[in-house]
Backbone bond lengths (Angstrom), bond angles and torsions (degrees), N, CA, C in turn:
res aa  C-N    CA-C-N  psi(-1)  N-CA   C-N-CA  omega(-1)  CA-C   N-CA-C  phi
1 M - - - 1.358 - - 1.562 109.88 -
2 K 1.387 114.27 131.25 1.401 117.32 -177.32 1.600 110.61 -73.52
3 R 1.235 124.02 135.56 1.387 128.04 -177.39 1.372 118.88 -120.27
4 S 1.425 113.76 -5.31 1.502 122.07 176.07 1.400 115.82 -141.67
5 T 1.329 117.38 160.71 1.499 126.94 179.63 1.489 109.58 -120.69
6 E 1.329 118.10 123.48 1.378 127.12 175.66 1.518 114.60 -75.36
7 C 1.238 122.62 124.16 1.519 124.10 -179.67 1.509 105.81 -72.53
8 P 1.323 113.51 128.22 1.493 119.10 -178.24 1.613 111.46 -71.72
9 D 1.377 115.59 -15.79 1.414 115.50 -178.11 1.563 112.89 -88.60
10 C 1.334 116.33 -43.28 1.464 120.78 -173.66 1.549 115.18 -119.44
11 G 1.393 116.26 -12.10 1.382 122.27 -179.47 1.538 117.99 81.76
12 H 1.233 116.93 4.05 1.498 123.13 178.80 1.531 110.03 -65.77
13 E 1.266 117.89 130.77 1.598 125.49 173.04 1.490 106.65 -73.30
14 N 1.349 112.78 120.20 1.529 121.29 174.02 1.462 114.38 -111.71
15 I 1.242 125.97 154.33 1.451 129.15 174.66 1.532 107.81 -57.79
16 L 1.300 115.65 131.71 1.472 124.97 177.94 1.490 108.45 -50.19
17 G 1.374 119.34 128.33 1.461 120.68 178.89 1.418 116.32 95.66
18 T 1.327 123.18 -4.13 1.420 133.39 169.71 1.497 109.38 -66.73
19 D 1.344 117.57 136.42 1.446 122.31 -173.33 1.658 104.19 -91.59
20 E 1.268 121.48 -29.21 1.380 129.37 -169.38 1.515 108.30 -126.53
21 C 1.310 120.19 141.65 1.419 127.79 173.15 1.582 108.30 -66.17
22 D 1.306 115.87 126.19 1.475 122.73 179.91 1.514 108.83 -61.80
23 S 1.334 119.10 -36.01 1.439 125.62 -173.16 1.558 113.48 -81.04
24 C 1.390 115.31 -51.44 1.516 115.27 -169.28 1.476 106.49 -115.22
25 G 1.356 126.23 -14.45 1.478 126.74 179.89 1.441 115.97 87.99
26 A 1.339 113.92 1.22 1.506 118.11 -179.94 1.500 110.04 -66.34
27 T 1.333 115.75 147.22 1.473 121.88 175.17 1.567 111.71 -62.00
28 L 1.325 115.76 137.83 1.427 119.60 177.07 1.598 103.82 -107.36
29 V 1.295 119.02 4.54 1.489 120.56 -179.84 1.475 107.75 -97.97
30 R 1.257 114.12 123.84 1.465 119.72 -175.32 1.613 104.61 -109.10
31 V 1.269 121.20 92.45 1.428 124.49 -177.38 1.521 113.37 -51.77
32 E 1.387 112.19 -40.04 1.481 115.31 -174.12 1.550 111.85 -74.65
33 E 1.322 121.21 -10.00 1.449 125.83 174.81 1.566 109.53 -80.82
34 L 1.237 117.88 -20.21 1.545 116.81 -174.47 1.478 107.97 -81.05
35 T 1.328 110.58 138.71 1.468 114.61 176.31 1.576 112.39 -108.66
36 P 1.278 116.63 111.84 1.428 122.37 -178.74 1.364 109.33 -67.85
37 K 1.409 114.24 143.78 1.572 115.25 179.66 1.477 111.33 -120.17
38 T 1.377 118.27 -26.18 1.399 117.67 -177.75 1.634 108.95 -113.66
39 G 1.213 116.72 173.08 1.451 119.56 179.41 1.493 112.82 -63.92
40 I 1.237 117.50 -36.61 1.545 122.34 178.77 1.502 104.50 -64.40
41 E 1.376 117.18 -55.03 1.509 122.56 -174.20 1.493 105.00 -53.88
42 K 1.267 122.77 -47.19 1.434 128.74 -179.03 1.507 111.72 -53.71
43 R 1.256 113.38 -46.92 1.538 122.91 -174.90 1.634 102.21 -67.16
44 I 1.156 116.81 -44.03 1.507 117.35 -176.34 1.525 114.06 -64.64
45 I 1.348 110.63 -49.27 1.390 122.56 -178.81 1.621 112.01 -66.25
46 K 1.337 113.20 -53.05 1.445 118.69 -175.03 1.615 115.80 -79.23
47 G 1.292 111.58 -24.78 1.482 117.16 -175.31 1.455 118.36 -70.48
48 T 1.286 124.78 166.99 1.528 126.43 -179.78 1.616 100.89 -121.13
49 V 1.254 108.14 165.42 1.485 115.67 170.98 1.533 111.08 -59.44
50 G 1.348 113.31 -39.14 1.541 120.76 -176.94 1.742 106.87 -56.99
51 D 1.301 112.48 -29.22 1.501 108.09 -178.41 1.552 112.58 -75.60
52 L 1.210 120.84 -0.58 1.373 126.25 172.57 1.547 111.95 -86.98
53 S 1.362 115.53 -0.96 1.479 125.19 -179.90 1.498 111.64 50.47
54 P 1.334 118.89 70.28 1.353 120.50 -176.21 1.482 113.98 -61.32
55 R 1.303 123.59 138.15 1.481 128.10 179.29 1.456 107.61 -81.63
56 H 1.282 120.37 144.80 1.428 122.80 174.94 1.465 110.21 -59.20
57 A 1.357 118.06 141.12 1.440 113.65 -172.29 1.565 112.82 -90.47
58 V 1.290 120.59 161.03 1.378 125.39 174.31 1.573 102.66 -105.26
59 S 1.326 107.90 127.21 1.486 120.34 -175.53 1.529 116.44 -107.96
60 L 1.336 114.73 149.95 1.497 116.18 171.16 1.613 104.17 -138.11
61 G 1.250 113.27 173.00 1.513 114.67 175.91 1.460 115.59 -95.63
62 P 1.334 121.27 169.71 1.473 118.82 -177.83 1.548 112.98 -70.36
63 D 1.335 111.71 -16.61 1.497 114.18 -174.88 1.477 112.31 -99.19
64 D 1.474 116.46 0.41 1.385 122.69 169.37 1.639 111.03 -71.11
65 T 1.196 116.61 164.18 1.550 120.34 -173.32 1.439 112.29 -98.61
66 A 1.268 118.29 159.55 1.537 128.66 175.60 1.403 105.66 -55.63
67 L 1.380 119.14 -44.01 1.454 122.32 -177.70 1.494 111.02 -59.20
68 A 1.303 118.22 -42.42 1.474 121.25 -176.83 1.418 109.43 -69.19
69 A 1.412 119.38 -33.66 1.348 121.81 171.09 1.493 116.58 -54.61
70 I 1.405 116.05 -53.75 1.366 128.72 -178.26 1.521 106.12 -54.71
71 E 1.342 116.94 -50.34 1.475 120.36 -177.41 1.493 111.19 -60.31
72 R 1.374 115.40 -39.55 1.553 117.12 -175.93 1.486 107.76 -74.27
73 M 1.393 119.50 -34.52 1.400 117.95 178.43 1.533 117.31 -66.49
74 R 1.423 113.58 -35.80 1.372 124.42 173.66 1.489 116.76 -65.61
75 H 1.417 111.68 -40.24 1.496 120.74 176.57 1.500 110.94 -63.43
76 H 1.364 117.93 -43.06 1.473 119.90 -172.01 1.555 108.15 -95.36
77 K 1.341 118.27 -5.87 1.520 120.69 178.47 1.697 109.04 62.39
78 I 1.364 109.46 45.59 1.515 117.99 177.02 1.515 111.49 -122.60
79 G 1.306 117.16 167.86 1.437 120.76 -175.09 1.495 112.92 -104.68
80 C 1.333 118.59 -0.94 1.451 117.34 -175.32 1.494 110.88 -159.01
81 V 1.297 120.40 157.55 1.518 120.45 172.22 1.619 102.94 -132.32
82 L 1.362 110.75 154.58 1.458 117.00 175.09 1.395 109.28 -90.23
83 I 1.421 114.05 150.60 1.467 116.90 177.43 1.617 104.94 -109.87
84 E 1.357 113.34 118.41 1.447 118.11 -176.75 1.533 108.43 -129.24
85 R 1.340 113.57 152.63 1.444 116.76 174.21 1.584 106.26 -134.91
86 D 1.336 116.05 122.09 1.492 121.85 -176.46 1.503 112.13 54.80
87 G 1.353 117.05 41.30 1.342 124.66 176.65 1.635 117.53 75.23
88 R 1.390 113.59 5.37 1.426 120.70 177.76 1.441 112.56 -101.83
89 Y 1.378 122.27 130.83 1.299 126.95 -174.43 1.565 112.30 -71.10
90 L 1.307 117.43 125.55 1.504 124.19 174.19 1.477 114.97 -98.45
91 G 1.355 115.11 -41.95 1.421 117.37 -172.03 1.584 108.43 173.90
92 M 1.332 112.35 -163.26 1.420 121.03 -176.90 1.468 106.81 -144.79
93 I 1.384 114.09 152.68 1.448 121.14 175.62 1.543 107.11 -138.91
94 S 1.266 116.64 134.34 1.499 121.82 -179.01 1.540 107.52 -109.21
95 E 1.391 114.49 167.21 1.377 119.39 167.91 1.503 116.00 -60.18
96 R 1.235 114.43 -27.75 1.517 122.36 178.74 1.598 109.19 -71.51
97 E 1.294 117.68 -44.31 1.584 115.91 175.84 1.490 109.31 -68.22
98 I 1.353 121.95 -30.90 1.398 115.31 -178.17 1.533 110.60 -72.60
99 L 1.368 117.53 -40.92 1.424 122.47 173.17 1.586 113.29 -53.29
100 Y 1.263 112.44 -43.67 1.519 115.03 -175.55 1.457 114.68 -86.76
101 H 1.432 120.99 -26.09 1.481 115.88 -161.45 1.663 101.73 -120.77
102 A 1.277 119.88 -12.71 1.487 113.76 -170.71 1.557 107.78 -97.63
103 P 1.333 116.05 164.25 1.531 117.34 -178.99 1.543 107.19 -65.67
104 I 1.264 112.39 156.00 1.580 119.77 -172.10 1.542 109.80 -75.25
105 A 1.386 120.60 -43.30 1.443 122.17 -163.89 1.559 105.89 -74.55
106 K 1.294 116.45 143.18 1.457 123.54 -179.84 1.652 110.93 -55.66
107 T 1.309 107.82 -38.01 1.474 114.24 178.72 1.494 116.76 -64.24
108 D 1.335 111.38 -34.04 1.513 117.63 175.32 1.518 109.29 -73.37
109 L 1.320 120.26 -37.44 1.587 120.07 177.76 1.587 106.91 -62.65
110 A 1.317 117.96 -31.62 1.409 118.36 175.34 1.509 116.87 -64.16
111 H 1.344 115.28 -16.76 1.469 119.25 -173.67 1.532 108.42 -118.95
112 T 1.352 121.47 -10.66 1.487 124.04 -178.70 1.554 107.89 -79.07
113 K 1.283 115.68 119.33 1.318 120.07 -179.32 1.572 113.64 -82.04
114 L 1.304 119.51 142.44 1.521 122.74 -172.73 1.463 106.92 -67.71
115 G 1.357 118.64 -26.97 1.582 116.99 -178.17 1.530 106.46 -63.48
116 S 1.346 120.77 -23.58 1.483 117.16 179.37 1.432 116.25 -86.83
117 L 1.328 113.70 -0.97 1.524 119.64 -177.13 1.482 115.58 -116.24
118 V 1.330 113.66 -15.72 1.478 122.82 -169.92 1.580 106.60 -58.20
119 W 1.452 113.15 140.69 1.429 124.03 179.74 1.671 106.58 -56.16
120 S 1.253 120.02 134.92 1.407 118.60 175.06 1.560 115.00 -85.21
121 D 1.365 115.92 -14.05 1.498 118.39 -175.33 1.506 106.80 -118.11
122 S 1.385 119.73 28.30 1.472 114.34 -176.53 1.458 115.21 -103.74
123 G 1.240 114.83 69.04 1.342 122.39 177.24 1.476 112.57 -65.90
124 Y 1.272 127.07 -171.60 1.485 127.11 -177.15 1.491 108.46 -130.52
125 L 1.364 110.54 157.82 1.603 115.45 167.47 1.462 110.67 -110.95
126 N 1.254 114.78 161.91 1.581 119.97 174.71 1.441 108.44 -87.88
127 D 1.340 118.13 147.75 1.483 118.88 179.98 1.514 110.83 -67.86
128 T 1.322 117.60 -7.44 1.621 116.01 172.62 1.566 110.33 -91.07
129 D 1.369 117.44 -8.15 1.506 115.08 178.89 1.460 111.96 -65.24
130 E 1.377 114.12 152.03 1.453 119.55 174.43 1.563 115.99 -59.62
131 L 1.229 115.52 136.81 1.385 122.83 -177.17 1.471 113.25 -54.49
132 A 1.330 117.88 -28.64 1.416 121.31 -178.71 1.590 110.72 -61.31
133 W 1.320 114.10 -30.84 1.523 118.30 -179.76 1.523 106.97 -65.02
134 A 1.410 117.85 -39.11 1.473 117.28 179.63 1.438 110.67 -57.01
135 F 1.379 119.85 -50.13 1.432 122.77 177.17 1.552 113.54 -56.73
136 N 1.337 113.02 -41.25 1.372 116.16 -178.52 1.588 113.91 -64.22
137 R 1.347 111.13 -43.97 1.432 120.44 179.18 1.587 113.99 -58.09
138 M 1.308 113.22 -38.00 1.457 125.54 -173.88 1.602 106.17 -75.72
139 A 1.294 114.18 -44.92 1.490 122.20 -176.55 1.574 109.87 -71.02
140 L 1.300 119.11 -31.02 1.469 121.59 -177.23 1.583 109.65 -87.78
141 S 1.267 111.18 -35.46 1.602 112.96 -177.13 1.460 115.64 -89.39
142 A 1.379 117.48 -21.93 1.371 124.62 -171.48 1.388 115.04 61.02
143 H 1.338 122.68 26.87 1.460 130.89 173.02 1.513 112.07 -96.88
144 L 1.171 121.89 141.70 1.488 123.94 -175.08 1.501 112.06 -93.37
145 H 1.393 120.68 -0.16 1.406 121.93 173.25 1.554 117.63 -133.79
146 I 1.279 119.85 149.16 1.434 120.75 -179.44 1.506 106.00 -123.88
147 A 1.339 117.98 141.19 1.482 122.09 165.40 1.391 110.78 -82.00
148 V 1.416 113.87 140.55 1.439 120.16 176.42 1.431 116.44 -125.95
149 K 1.302 116.20 127.85 1.471 120.97 179.60 1.552 109.48 -84.15
150 L 1.260 116.09 114.37 1.456 122.02 -165.27 1.554 111.70 -85.34
151 A 1.261 127.46 135.33 1.444 130.64 -176.65 1.575 107.45 -61.58
152 K 1.246 118.43 -30.26 1.479 119.87 -179.68 1.495 111.29 -79.88
153 G 1.272 121.41 -12.51 1.442 129.48 -179.22 1.506 109.03 112.39
154 G 1.287 110.57 155.31 1.510 120.99 -172.66 1.485 120.31 80.06
155 M 1.192 114.04 -171.96 1.571 116.73 177.81 1.553 111.65 -122.34
156 G 1.275 108.10 149.87 1.539 113.83 172.77 1.535 109.63 -127.69
157 V 1.322 111.52 -173.34 1.572 118.38 -178.43 1.569 105.11 -138.91
158 V 1.188 116.63 144.90 1.459 126.28 165.71 1.581 104.41 -127.38
159 S 1.419 104.94 154.38 1.592 111.93 -177.41 1.485 102.58 -122.44
160 A 1.409 107.17 177.85 1.365 115.54 178.91 1.638 110.03 -72.83
161 R 1.286 113.41 -25.24 1.542 119.63 174.37 1.527 106.56 -65.44
162 D 1.332 119.07 -42.64 1.508 119.21 -177.97 1.615 106.52 -60.63
163 L 1.328 117.19 -40.56 1.486 120.55 -177.65 1.609 107.17 -58.94
164 L 1.380 110.30 -53.74 1.354 114.63 -177.21 1.651 114.70 -61.04
165 K 1.204 117.28 -39.27 1.465 123.48 174.29 1.496 110.65 -57.52
166 Y 1.347 114.39 -44.22 1.446 117.46 -179.72 1.560 109.11 -64.15
167 L 1.220 119.43 -43.71 1.368 119.37 179.71 1.520 118.10 -66.48
168 C 1.387 115.38 -21.16 1.532 119.30 -177.25 1.537 106.04 -96.31
169 R 1.246 124.09 2.40 1.535 125.84 173.68 1.431 111.95 -65.01
């Protein structure tokens, strides 16, 4: 019985079932080798993040306040804002992170900078990436939103709700 998986990039032997090489960090998951059997499996394997129709993101700067982010989210009826500086993506903050990590008093929210609250592990996906990576990112990070770099330019956002709607079509 096979108990390890060899990394195709560096040759390191990894524990069977590991998604990333312990030595070089390369992915050990080969999406193209998976054979989808059902309609949902096919949609996950063959679909792209762009198939979720990412919405253009609302952005603020790292020096903007948590209160400004809350007001912007309420105004646009969204659950997160991207943090950008000079058009460069720095991270994302959601209503959930503000609830759990920001000071409670409204006056404190008016002085709490978003740069101090931004997710440290909130990278982004490209809209051409396989949809399976969106599921993977949400499962591993426990975040409900993913930033998406759009091929047409700019940044967008997809949510767990977008993933569920896509599966139910």
